[in-house]
Backbone as a printed PyTorch tensor [residue, N CA C, xyz], in Angstrom:
tensor([[[ 35.2870,   0.1040,  -0.4690],
         [ 33.9720,   0.2920,   0.1180],
         [ 32.9260,   0.2280,  -1.0220]],

        [[ 31.8820,  -0.5510,  -0.7410],
         [ 30.8020,  -0.6820,  -1.7030],
         [ 29.8640,   0.5400,  -1.6520]],

        [[ 29.5200,   1.0180,  -2.9020],
         [ 28.5810,   2.0600,  -2.9960],
         [ 27.6250,   1.7140,  -4.1440]],

        [[ 26.3560,   1.6740,  -3.8530],
         [ 25.3120,   1.3790,  -4.8070],
         [ 25.0730,   2.6550,  -5.6310]],

        [[ 25.2510,   2.6220,  -6.9070],
         [ 25.1170,   3.8110,  -7.7280],
         [ 23.7010,   4.2930,  -7.8650]],

        [[ 22.7530,   3.4330,  -7.6500],
         [ 21.3240,   3.8210,  -7.7500],
         [ 20.6640,   3.9770,  -6.4220]],

        [[ 21.4450,   4.3130,  -5.4380],
         [ 20.9230,   4.4960,  -4.0290],
         [ 19.8360,   5.5610,  -3.9810]],

        [[ 20.0430,   6.7030,  -4.6420],
         [ 19.0400,   7.7470,  -4.5500],
         [ 17.7550,   7.2860,  -5.2330]],

        [[ 17.8470,   6.5620,  -6.3140],
         [ 16.6630,   6.0300,  -6.9680],
         [ 15.9390,   5.0020,  -6.0390]],

        [[ 16.7150,   4.2440,  -5.3120],
         [ 16.1150,   3.2860,  -4.3930],
         [ 15.3800,   4.0270,  -3.2970]],

        [[ 16.0080,   5.0510,  -2.7280],
         [ 15.3780,   5.8260,  -1.6680],
         [ 14.0930,   6.4810,  -2.2560]],

        [[ 14.1220,   6.9580,  -3.4550],
         [ 12.9180,   7.5360,  -4.0580],
         [ 11.8000,   6.5130,  -4.2470]],

        [[ 12.1320,   5.3360,  -4.6560],
         [ 11.1560,   4.2130,  -4.8000],
         [ 10.5960,   3.8550,  -3.4410]],

        [[ 11.4230,   3.8910,  -2.4000],
         [ 10.9010,   3.5850,  -1.0680],
         [  9.8920,   4.5940,  -0.6430]],

        [[ 10.2100,   5.8620,  -0.9170],
         [  9.2580,   6.9530,  -0.5690],
         [  7.9560,   6.8050,  -1.3460]],

        [[  8.1000,   6.4050,  -2.6670],
         [  6.8380,   6.2320,  -3.4680],
         [  6.0140,   5.0830,  -2.8300]],

        [[  6.7190,   4.0770,  -2.3820],
         [  5.9640,   2.8920,  -1.7510],
         [  5.2660,   3.4050,  -0.4920]],

        [[  5.9440,   4.1240,   0.3430],
         [  5.3620,   4.6750,   1.6010],
         [  4.1100,   5.5170,   1.2520]],

        [[  4.2850,   6.3640,   0.2280],
         [  3.1950,   7.2870,  -0.1710],
         [  2.0240,   6.4370,  -0.6680]],

        [[  2.2560,   5.3780,  -1.4130],
         [  1.1950,   4.5330,  -1.8660],
         [  0.5010,   3.8000,  -0.7200]],

        [[  1.3090,   3.4410,   0.3040],
         [  0.7240,   2.7480,   1.4930],
         [ -0.2010,   3.7530,   2.1580]],

        [[  0.2460,   4.9830,   2.3200],
         [ -0.6020,   5.9920,   3.0700],
         [ -1.8850,   6.2400,   2.2330]],

        [[ -1.7540,   6.3010,   0.8850],
         [ -2.9420,   6.5760,   0.0610],
         [ -3.9400,   5.4220,   0.1420]],

        [[ -3.4060,   4.1880,   0.1890],
         [ -4.2750,   3.0530,   0.4010],
         [ -4.9930,   3.0720,   1.7380]],

        [[ -4.2260,   3.4020,   2.7990],
         [ -4.8550,   3.5110,   4.1250],
         [ -5.9560,   4.5460,   4.1200]],

        [[ -5.7120,   5.7260,   3.5110],
         [ -6.7570,   6.7670,   3.4370],
         [ -7.9700,   6.2570,   2.6610]],

        [[ -7.7430,   5.5840,   1.5540],
         [ -8.8980,   5.0450,   0.7480],
         [ -9.6300,   4.0180,   1.5450]],

        [[ -9.0210,   3.1180,   2.2440],
         [ -9.6770,   2.1330,   3.0140],
         [-10.4500,   2.7700,   4.1340]],

        [[ -9.8720,   3.7780,   4.7650],
         [-10.5600,   4.4890,   5.8450],
         [-11.8310,   5.1760,   5.3180]],

        [[-11.7400,   5.7990,   4.1480],
         [-12.8500,   6.4530,   3.5450],
         [-13.9600,   5.4470,   3.2330]],

        [[-13.5440,   4.2860,   2.7190],
         [-14.5490,   3.2580,   2.4180],
         [-15.2460,   2.7780,   3.6570]],

        [[-14.4630,   2.6320,   4.7730],
         [-15.0060,   2.2100,   5.9820],
         [-16.0100,   3.2110,   6.5860]],

        [[-15.6850,   4.5270,   6.4120],
         [-16.5890,   5.5440,   6.9100],
         [-17.9020,   5.5100,   6.1330]],

        [[-17.7930,   5.3660,   4.8030],
         [-18.9980,   5.2680,   3.9630],
         [-19.8450,   4.0770,   4.3230]],

        [[-19.1560,   2.9500,   4.6230],
         [-19.8830,   1.7470,   4.9790],
         [-20.6330,   1.9300,   6.2700]],

        [[-20.0050,   2.5760,   7.2500],
         [-20.6590,   2.8690,   8.4720],
         [-21.8020,   3.8290,   8.3190]],

        [[-21.6470,   4.7740,   7.4580],
         [-22.7920,   5.7120,   7.2000],
         [-23.9240,   4.9940,   6.5000]],

        [[-23.6000,   4.1230,   5.5920],
         [-24.6330,   3.3600,   4.9090],
         [-25.4100,   2.4840,   5.8890]],

        [[-24.6650,   1.9240,   6.8010],
         [-25.2980,   1.0570,   7.8680],
         [-26.2520,   1.9180,   8.6910]],

        [[-25.8040,   3.0790,   9.0920],
         [-26.6300,   3.9680,   9.9150],
         [-27.9050,   4.3880,   9.1920]],

        [[-27.7950,   4.7750,   7.9830],
         [-29.0020,   5.2050,   7.1830],
         [-29.9420,   4.0310,   6.9780]],

        [[-29.3480,   2.8700,   6.7110],
         [-30.1950,   1.6650,   6.5340],
         [-30.9360,   1.3070,   7.8290]],

        [[-30.2380,   1.3980,   8.9320],
         [-30.9270,   1.0610,  10.1900],
         [-31.9920,   2.0960,  10.5210]],

        [[-31.7310,   3.3650,  10.1880],
         [-32.7120,   4.4130,  10.3890],
         [-33.9460,   4.2040,   9.5650]],

        [[-33.7590,   3.6560,   8.3190],
         [-34.9300,   3.3520,   7.4680],
         [-35.7250,   2.1850,   8.0970]],

        [[-35.0170,   1.2300,   8.6150],
         [-35.7100,   0.0750,   9.2430],
         [-36.4990,   0.5380,  10.4600]],

        [[-35.9260,   1.4510,  11.2350],
         [-36.6410,   1.9500,  12.4370],
         [-37.8980,   2.7940,  11.9650]],

        [[-37.7690,   3.4760,  10.8750],
         [-38.9590,   4.2660,  10.4000],
         [-40.0670,   3.3640,   9.9520]],

        [[-39.7590,   2.1780,   9.4220],
         [-40.8090,   1.2360,   9.1170],
         [-41.4890,   0.6590,  10.3090]],

        [[-40.7150,   0.4160,  11.3640],
         [-41.2760,  -0.1960,  12.5280],
         [-42.0640,   0.8710,  13.3270]],

        [[-41.7020,   2.1480,  13.2320],
         [-42.4240,   3.2510,  13.8920],
         [-43.7050,   3.6350,  13.1700]],

        [[-43.8230,   3.2510,  11.9040],
         [-44.9730,   3.7580,  11.1110],
         [-46.2770,   3.2000,  11.5740]],

        [[-46.3560,   2.1400,  12.2950],
         [-47.5860,   1.5500,  12.7410],
         [-48.2340,   2.4060,  13.8340]],

        [[-47.4770,   3.1880,  14.5240],
         [-47.9770,   3.9680,  15.6540],
         [-48.2840,   5.3930,  15.2260]],

        [[-48.1530,   5.7960,  14.0050],
         [-48.2500,   7.1520,  13.5610],
         [-49.6950,   7.4140,  13.0070]],

        [[-50.0700,   8.6560,  13.0300],
         [-51.3470,   9.0280,  12.4530],
         [-51.1440,   9.2870,  10.9600]],

        [[-52.2010,   9.4930,  10.2450],
         [-52.2250,   9.6540,   8.7900],
         [-51.3500,  10.8710,   8.4210]],

        [[-51.4770,  11.9660,   9.0960],
         [-50.7340,  13.2090,   8.7850],
         [-49.2090,  12.9680,   8.9690]],

        [[-48.8560,  12.2950,  10.0470],
         [-47.4700,  11.9400,  10.2820],
         [-46.9620,  10.8950,   9.2390]],

        [[-47.9330,  10.0970,   8.7400],
         [-47.5370,   9.0080,   7.8130],
         [-47.0570,   9.6650,   6.4940]],

        [[-47.6530,  10.8000,   6.0780],
         [-47.2340,  11.4390,   4.8830],
         [-45.8860,  11.9800,   5.0100]],

        [[-45.5980,  12.5710,   6.1840],
         [-44.1900,  13.1020,   6.4200],
         [-43.2290,  11.9510,   6.4960]],

        [[-43.6590,  10.8400,   7.0890],
         [-42.7860,   9.6530,   7.1990],
         [-42.4610,   9.1220,   5.7740]],

        [[-43.4200,   9.1090,   4.8950],
         [-43.1950,   8.6600,   3.5210],
         [-42.1360,   9.5710,   2.8080]],

        [[-42.2460,  10.8490,   3.0610],
         [-41.1880,  11.7320,   2.5170],
         [-39.8540,  11.4540,   3.1180]],

        [[-39.8780,  11.1710,   4.3700],
         [-38.5790,  10.9630,   5.1440],
         [-37.9540,   9.5890,   4.5760]],

        [[-38.8300,   8.6180,   4.3700],
         [-38.2840,   7.2840,   3.8610],
         [-37.8130,   7.4600,   2.4560]],

        [[-38.4900,   8.2280,   1.6160],
         [-37.9580,   8.4560,   0.2230],
         [-36.6350,   9.1730,   0.2700]],

        [[-36.5060,  10.0600,   1.2150],
         [-35.2170,  10.7910,   1.3630],
         [-34.1070,   9.8210,   1.7960]],

        [[-34.4450,   8.9440,   2.7570],
         [-33.4730,   7.9000,   3.1950],
         [-33.1250,   6.9050,   2.0320]],

        [[-34.0480,   6.5930,   1.2750],
         [-33.8060,   5.6640,   0.1540],
         [-32.8450,   6.3370,  -0.8780]],

        [[-33.0820,   7.6530,  -1.1460],
         [-32.2120,   8.3670,  -2.1030],
         [-30.8450,   8.4360,  -1.5020]],

        [[-30.7370,   8.6610,  -0.1700],
         [-29.4330,   8.7420,   0.5050],
         [-28.7590,   7.4030,   0.3880]],

        [[-29.4770,   6.3280,   0.5360],
         [-28.8570,   4.9880,   0.4540],
         [-28.3200,   4.7630,  -0.9690]],

        [[-29.0620,   5.1420,  -1.9570],
         [-28.6070,   4.9480,  -3.3590],
         [-27.3750,   5.7400,  -3.6110]],

        [[-27.4020,   6.9990,  -3.1370],
         [-26.1350,   7.8050,  -3.3260],
         [-24.9280,   7.2610,  -2.6090]],

        [[-25.2010,   6.7540,  -1.4030],
         [-24.1130,   6.1170,  -0.6180],
         [-23.5850,   4.8540,  -1.3110]],

        [[-24.4880,   4.0610,  -1.9260],
         [-24.0670,   2.8870,  -2.6420],
         [-23.1190,   3.2580,  -3.8260]],

        [[-23.5010,   4.3250,  -4.5180],
         [-22.7010,   4.8420,  -5.6610],
         [-21.3730,   5.2870,  -5.0870]],

        [[-21.3610,   5.9910,  -4.0300],
         [-20.0830,   6.4540,  -3.4290],
         [-19.2570,   5.2360,  -2.9710]],

        [[-19.9030,   4.2090,  -2.5110],
         [-19.1660,   3.0160,  -2.0680],
         [-18.4650,   2.3560,  -3.2700]],

        [[-19.1810,   2.2750,  -4.3930],
         [-18.5880,   1.7550,  -5.5860],
         [-17.3400,   2.5680,  -6.0010]],

        [[-17.4190,   3.8960,  -5.9450],
         [-16.3300,   4.7280,  -6.2850],
         [-15.2000,   4.4810,  -5.2590]],

        [[-15.5220,   4.3450,  -3.9820],
         [-14.5100,   4.1030,  -2.9560],
         [-13.8420,   2.7570,  -3.1810]],

        [[-14.6020,   1.6990,  -3.5890],
         [-14.0060,   0.4190,  -3.8470],
         [-13.0100,   0.5010,  -4.9980]],

        [[-13.4220,   1.2440,  -6.0400],
         [-12.5180,   1.3810,  -7.2230],
         [-11.2620,   2.1430,  -6.7920]],

        [[-11.4190,   3.1410,  -5.9310],
         [-10.2690,   3.9010,  -5.4860],
         [ -9.2790,   3.0250,  -4.6740]],

        [[ -9.8610,   2.1710,  -3.7840],
         [ -9.0880,   1.2210,  -3.0490],
         [ -8.3690,   0.2670,  -3.9420]],

        [[ -9.0230,  -0.2360,  -4.9540],
         [ -8.3530,  -1.1390,  -5.9550],
         [ -7.2400,  -0.4250,  -6.6950]],

        [[ -7.4490,   0.8020,  -7.0950],
         [ -6.3920,   1.5630,  -7.8150],
         [ -5.2450,   1.8140,  -6.8540]],

        [[ -5.5190,   2.2000,  -5.6500],
         [ -4.3940,   2.4630,  -4.6870],
         [ -3.6600,   1.1610,  -4.4190]],

        [[ -4.3470,   0.1010,  -4.3240],
         [ -3.7190,  -1.2380,  -4.1310],
         [ -2.8130,  -1.5810,  -5.2630]],

        [[ -3.2620,  -1.3390,  -6.4420],
         [ -2.4450,  -1.6340,  -7.6810],
         [ -1.1790,  -0.7260,  -7.6920]],

        [[ -1.3600,   0.5060,  -7.3390],
         [ -0.2060,   1.3790,  -7.3090],
         [  0.8590,   0.9760,  -6.2570]],

        [[  0.2950,   0.5050,  -5.1210],
         [  1.1720,   0.0340,  -4.0740],
         [  1.9740,  -1.2450,  -4.5700]],

        [[  1.2710,  -2.1470,  -5.2240],
         [  1.9230,  -3.3790,  -5.6470],
         [  3.0380,  -2.9570,  -6.7440]],

        [[  2.7620,  -2.0740,  -7.5730],
         [  3.6730,  -1.6400,  -8.6290],
         [  4.9080,  -0.9970,  -7.9340]],

        [[  4.6870,  -0.1210,  -7.0010],
         [  5.7290,   0.5580,  -6.2400],
         [  6.6320,  -0.4870,  -5.5010]],

        [[  6.0020,  -1.3870,  -4.9160],
         [  6.7280,  -2.4600,  -4.1080],
         [  7.5980,  -3.2750,  -5.0770]],

        [[  7.0680,  -3.6250,  -6.2470],
         [  7.8110,  -4.4610,  -7.1960],
         [  9.0550,  -3.6850,  -7.6940]],

        [[  8.8630,  -2.3920,  -7.9380],
         [ 10.0410,  -1.6040,  -8.3590],
         [ 11.0850,  -1.4930,  -7.3130]],

        [[ 10.7140,  -1.3110,  -6.0560],
         [ 11.6200,  -1.2210,  -4.9550],
         [ 12.3430,  -2.5350,  -4.7560]],

        [[ 11.5900,  -3.6000,  -4.7960],
         [ 12.2010,  -4.9350,  -4.6400],
         [ 13.2060,  -5.2690,  -5.7520]],

        [[ 12.8770,  -4.8080,  -6.9270],
         [ 13.7900,  -5.0310,  -8.0820],
         [ 15.1220,  -4.3410,  -7.8140]],

        [[ 15.0350,  -3.0560,  -7.3670],
         [ 16.2710,  -2.3310,  -7.1140],
         [ 17.0370,  -2.9210,  -5.9270]],

        [[ 16.3290,  -3.4280,  -4.8890],
         [ 17.0020,  -4.0210,  -3.7680],
         [ 17.7140,  -5.3330,  -4.2280]],

        [[ 17.0910,  -6.0760,  -5.0650],
         [ 17.7430,  -7.2870,  -5.5990],
         [ 19.0180,  -6.8980,  -6.4390]],

        [[ 18.9000,  -5.8560,  -7.2600],
         [ 20.0330,  -5.3870,  -7.9650],
         [ 21.1660,  -4.9790,  -7.0960]],

        [[ 20.7860,  -4.2130,  -6.0090],
         [ 21.7890,  -3.7460,  -5.0090],
         [ 22.4870,  -5.0120,  -4.3440]],

        [[ 21.6940,  -6.0120,  -3.9660],
         [ 22.2520,  -7.1400,  -3.3090],
         [ 23.1940,  -7.9100,  -4.3150]],

        [[ 22.7850,  -8.0100,  -5.5570],
         [ 23.6550,  -8.6950,  -6.5730],
         [ 24.9570,  -7.9510,  -6.7400]],

        [[ 24.8780,  -6.5940,  -6.8190],
         [ 26.0930,  -5.8350,  -6.9990],
         [ 26.9440,  -5.9180,  -5.7370]],

        [[ 26.3810,  -5.9490,  -4.5830],
         [ 27.1870,  -6.1450,  -3.3720],
         [ 27.8750,  -7.5150,  -3.4070]],

        [[ 27.1720,  -8.5180,  -3.7820],
         [ 27.7650,  -9.8690,  -3.8580],
         [ 28.9340,  -9.8840,  -4.8710]],

        [[ 28.7150,  -9.2640,  -5.9920],
         [ 29.7920,  -9.1540,  -6.9990],
         [ 31.0020,  -8.3990,  -6.4570]],

        [[ 30.7040,  -7.3050,  -5.7610],
         [ 31.8080,  -6.4950,  -5.1250],
         [ 32.5560,  -7.3400,  -4.1330]],

        [[ 31.8160,  -8.0620,  -3.2860],
         [ 32.5170,  -8.8440,  -2.2770],
         [ 33.2900,  -9.9590,  -2.9040]],

        [[ 32.8010, -10.5700,  -3.9520],
         [ 33.5690, -11.6470,  -4.6830],
         [ 34.8580, -11.0400,  -5.2990]],

        [[ 34.7360,  -9.8440,  -5.8360],
         [ 35.9200,  -9.1970,  -6.4590],
         [ 36.9370,  -8.8280,  -5.3470]],

        [[ 36.4850,  -8.2890,  -4.2350],
         [ 37.4100,  -7.9970,  -3.1380],
         [ 38.0750,  -9.2540,  -2.6360]],

        [[ 37.2940, -10.3030,  -2.5010],
         [ 37.8260, -11.5950,  -2.0260],
         [ 38.8820, -12.1140,  -3.0680]],

        [[ 38.5980, -12.0000,  -4.2890],
         [ 39.5330, -12.4570,  -5.2880],
         [ 40.8660, -11.6640,  -5.2140]],

        [[ 40.7200, -10.2930,  -5.0950],
         [ 41.9230,  -9.5350,  -5.0420],
         [ 42.7250,  -9.7830,  -3.8090]],

        [[ 42.0910, -10.0380,  -2.6710],
         [ 42.8540, -10.4180,  -1.4710],
         [ 43.5180, -11.7650,  -1.5980]],

        [[ 42.8460, -12.7020,  -2.3230],
         [ 43.4840, -13.9600,  -2.5460],
         [ 44.6960, -13.8440,  -3.4320]],

        [[ 44.6230, -12.9900,  -4.4680],
         [ 45.7370, -12.7660,  -5.3780],
         [ 46.9200, -12.1670,  -4.6080]],

        [[ 46.6660, -11.1860,  -3.7490],
         [ 47.7150, -10.5720,  -2.9260],
         [ 48.2860, -11.6410,  -1.9720]],

        [[ 47.4640, -12.3700,  -1.4260],
         [ 47.9240, -13.4330,  -0.4460],
         [ 48.8140, -14.4820,  -1.2020]],

        [[ 48.4010, -14.8800,  -2.3980],
         [ 49.1570, -15.8410,  -3.2110],
         [ 50.5130, -15.2460,  -3.5900]],

        [[ 50.4950, -13.9600,  -3.9960],
         [ 51.7750, -13.2810,  -4.3180],
         [ 52.7340, -13.2420,  -3.1660]],

        [[ 52.2310, -12.9210,  -1.9240],
         [ 53.0430, -12.9330,  -0.8160],
         [ 53.7020, -14.3410,  -0.5110]],

        [[ 52.8870, -15.3250,  -0.6480],
         [ 53.3880, -16.6900,  -0.4540],
         [ 54.4410, -17.0340,  -1.4900]],

        [[ 54.2340, -16.6590,  -2.7010],
         [ 55.1780, -16.9300,  -3.8050],
         [ 56.4920, -16.1920,  -3.5240]],

        [[ 56.3850, -14.9270,  -3.1190],
         [ 57.6460, -14.1630,  -2.8160],
         [ 58.3800, -14.8030,  -1.6890]],

        [[ 57.7290, -15.1720,  -0.6420],
         [ 58.3670, -15.7860,   0.4930],
         [ 59.0560, -17.0940,   0.1090]],

        [[ 58.3670, -17.8650,  -0.7150],
         [ 58.8660, -19.1640,  -1.0960],
         [ 60.1660, -18.9840,  -1.9610]],

        [[ 60.0940, -18.0270,  -2.9310],
         [ 61.2450, -17.8620,  -3.7930],
         [ 62.4510, -17.3890,  -3.1050]],

        [[ 62.2690, -16.4960,  -2.1500],
         [ 63.4150, -15.9210,  -1.4680],
         [ 63.7780, -16.6160,  -0.1450]],

        [[ 63.1150, -17.7310,   0.1140],
         [ 63.4340, -18.5820,   1.2160],
         [ 63.1350, -17.9860,   2.5760]],

        [[ 62.1320, -17.1450,   2.6700],
         [ 61.8910, -16.6510,   3.9980],
         [ 60.9040, -17.5170,   4.7250]],

        [[ 60.5390, -18.6210,   4.1740],
         [ 59.6100, -19.5220,   4.8480],
         [ 60.3010, -20.3100,   5.8820]]])
């Protein structure tokens, strides 16, 4: 019976890969949420510009402060988006590395299995040849 000696390591690498996949999914989700928030703030800024024509002077001053606040929020969100993109790239790199390590171990396991099967086949062939030789020598054929 074939037993892969590094099976526990292979299972560990599979778990690392699954963990890296989950981390990548979380990072992509976070990036998507930031992108949605950035879109909302940007559209709110656009609406504030279109509404400014119907406002009085007093309201206009408040609107200017509001727009400035939205612009600061947009800048902060853009910085957060850059960080999120870098996090997604880092998670993607970790996932690729984990997948390569797992595939390497799986290839090693497959090669060892093939070697084991070839050895078993060879031993069966030797036993079969010995039986044929014994039968031939003693005339039981």
